[in-house]
C-alpha positions in Angstrom: -37.4 16.8 91.5 -35.8 19.4 89.3 -32.9 19.9 91.7 -32.1 16.2 91.2 -32.1 16.4 87.4 -28.6 17.8 87.1 -27.2 15.0 89.3 -29.1 12.4 87.2 -27.7 13.9 84.0 -24.2 13.9 85.4 -24.5 10.3 86.6 -25.8 9.1 83.2 -23.0 11.0 81.4 -20.3 9.5 83.7 -21.7 6.0 83.5 -21.8 6.2 79.7 -18.0 6.9 79.6 -17.0 4.8 82.6 -15.2 2.3 80.4 -13.4 5.0 78.4 -10.4 6.1 80.5 -8.0 8.0 78.2 -5.1 7.4 80.6 -2.8 4.5 81.3 -0.3 3.4 83.9 1.5 0.2 83.0 1.9 -0.7 86.7 -1.9 -0.5 87.6 -5.0 -2.3 86.4 -7.8 -0.7 84.4 -10.0 -0.8 87.5 -7.5 1.4 89.3 -7.4 3.7 86.3 -11.2 4.0 86.2 -11.3 4.8 89.9 -8.5 7.4 89.7 -10.0 9.0 86.6 -13.4 9.3 88.3 -11.7 10.8 91.4 -9.8 13.3 89.3 -13.0 14.3 87.4 -14.8 14.8 90.6 -12.0 16.9 92.0 -12.0 19.0 88.7 -15.7 19.5 88.9 -15.5 20.6 92.5 -12.7 23.1 91.7 -14.5 24.7 88.7 -18.1 24.7 90.1 -19.4 22.3 87.6 -21.0 18.9 87.8 -21.6 17.5 91.2 -23.8 20.1 92.8 -21.2 22.8 92.2 -23.8 25.3 90.8 -22.9 25.0 87.1 -26.4 23.8 86.2 -28.2 26.1 88.6 -26.9 29.4 87.3 -28.1 31.6 84.5 -25.4 30.9 81.9 -27.9 29.4 79.5 -29.6 32.8 79.1 -26.4 34.8 78.6 -24.9 35.4 75.2 -21.4 34.3 76.4 -22.6 31.0 77.8 -20.9 29.0 75.1 -17.6 30.7 75.8 -18.1 30.1 79.5 -18.6 26.4 78.9 -15.5 26.2 76.7 -13.4 27.9 79.3 -14.8 25.6 82.0 -14.1 22.6 79.8 -10.5 23.7 79.3 -10.1 24.3 83.0 -11.5 20.8 83.9 -9.3 19.2 81.3 -6.2 20.9 82.7 -7.0 19.9 86.3 -7.7 16.3 85.2 -4.4 16.2 83.3 -2.4 17.4 86.3 -4.3 15.1 88.7 -3.8 12.0 86.5 -0.1 12.7 85.8 0.4 13.3 89.6 -1.0 9.7 90.1 1.5 8.3 87.6 -0.7 8.0 84.5 0.1 8.9 80.9 -2.3 9.8 78.1 -3.3 6.9 75.9 -1.9 7.2 72.4 
């Protein structure tokens, strides 16, 4: 049961922001934007070892003094990967 908890947390977090896609492509519908954004987030999670079973919740970062810094670096990496992925699909950040 405890091994499912991180996945449940990730699903709840993603579902709560499913409607908030900070990217726009004037040639595509919001439904496509939501799909592509979820795809890019999943790719970023898989590349950084966070989120979907990538080990982020299973390691010992919470007990280390630099865990906050580690999370900040991981967040920045994820944001960069999502940015490149969404721009590669033809999206622009919402203003």
